[in-house]
C-alpha positions, 0 to 999 in steps of 0.5 A: 513743062509739067506743073510741079506739086508746089507751084508757088515754089517753082520758077518759070524755068522749072527750078524748085525755090524753097519758100522762106521761113515765116516765123523767126522768133527766137527763145534766148537767154537774153530775152528781157521778157518775164516768165510767161510773157511773150517776146520782148521788143526784139522778138526774143522769147524767154527760156522756160522749161516746160513752156514750149512744144516742138512739133515735128514729123519723123519723116521730115529731115529738117524736123529730124535735126531738131529731134536728134539735137534735143535728144543729144542735149538732154532737153526732153523734159525741158521742151515737149515733143509733138509728132504729126502724121507722116501723111499730109493732106490738103489741110497740112500736117495732122495730129492723127497719131494722138487720141481724138486726132488732137494734140493733147497739149495744144488742143489743135487738130492741124498745125495750120491752126497754130500758124493761122492763129499767129498770122491769120493772113498766112497762105504759104505751106505749113512746115515742120519743125515748128516751136509753139508757145503752149501758153498763147498757142502762137508759133514762135518759130519755124526757122529750122536752121536756127532752132537747132543752133539755139538748142545748143546755145540758149538752153545750156542751163537745161542740158544734161551732164556731159552733153556734146558741144555741137557748136565749135568755139570757132564756127567759121569752117563749120558755117561754110560746110553747112552752107555748101551742104544745104545748097547742094545736098540737103536742099539739092535732093529736093531741087532734083525731085521737084524740078519740072524741067530737064535742065533744072533737074540736071543742074541740081543733080550735077551739083548734088553728086559733085558735093557728095564726091567732095564729102566722100574725099573729106571723110577718107581720113576723119571720123566726122566732118570737122575731125574727131568731134561730133558737131551740128553739121554732122546732124544736118548731113546725116538726116539727108544721108539716112533718107538717101537710098530709101527715098531720094535715090529713086523717088527724087531721081538722085540715082548716079549711085546709092549711099551704100556705094560711097565707101566713106560716106556710107561708113560715116552714116552707119557710124552716126546711125549707131550713136545714141540719138541718131538711129533710134530717132529714124523711122523708115516706115514714116519716111517712106510713107510720107514721100511716096504717098504725099508727092502725088505728082511724082508717085501718082499710084501711092505705092510705097516700096518695101525696101531697102532693108533697114538692117544694113544700117546695123549689120 
């Protein structure tokens, strides 16, 4: 069995096992901390517009979720945005898109500096999205599933007029869908791409396409996954679908068929792409350069494919 790129996250059977989220603080309306203070005794940071910085890569589907939610809810002025270079080297995510290769707000060159300021013993993979406190320089959270939920529920005082209600009053059905889509699709493509044994790859591949078949059927008679209203779960599925043909189909060997060959899923993804906050936050150049250049075990030549033509999303 050939070693994978992320050895610490690969099981002895060759299965990709995503690392947990190290920083799980939350910014909540219930925090008892005063403005400018750190977390309260329950780890809750105060909601303060202008205080926190959301660090993302436009290439990363997990980070892309938070970019879309922030845009849809109108939180651009409340939470600033930092974008890292899509090419991650051995030192991790870099602020080389900014002057002097330094984030102008945090004053750091690598996101790892904030991670290790917060936890000097941290030796795991540095991930995005991450929310950093601009007053202390500490990482509040890199808990990507919770970040978008909290943007919807804890920052309501700063939502734009008419902001969508991304969390339904009864979350039970959505939470089941979120879990299934995460396991088999969002994380499933990585389990295919980073598998280091044939058995682990085929197991992930079969689960991925079985779930896509279920979603294809579900979308036969509805506009969104939960009916006629856009919800959080649609954002979570979209960020994988929009990368599917560009990187997952070939680079991660998810090649039973392309997204464009699923009639309902393709029509659904295109509908979302053409909504405000979706297509305008997609950067296919950064997406492709990240995957094809940084995953050297999978693509040792570093050649980035020219296709597919992004115009298919709007034609």
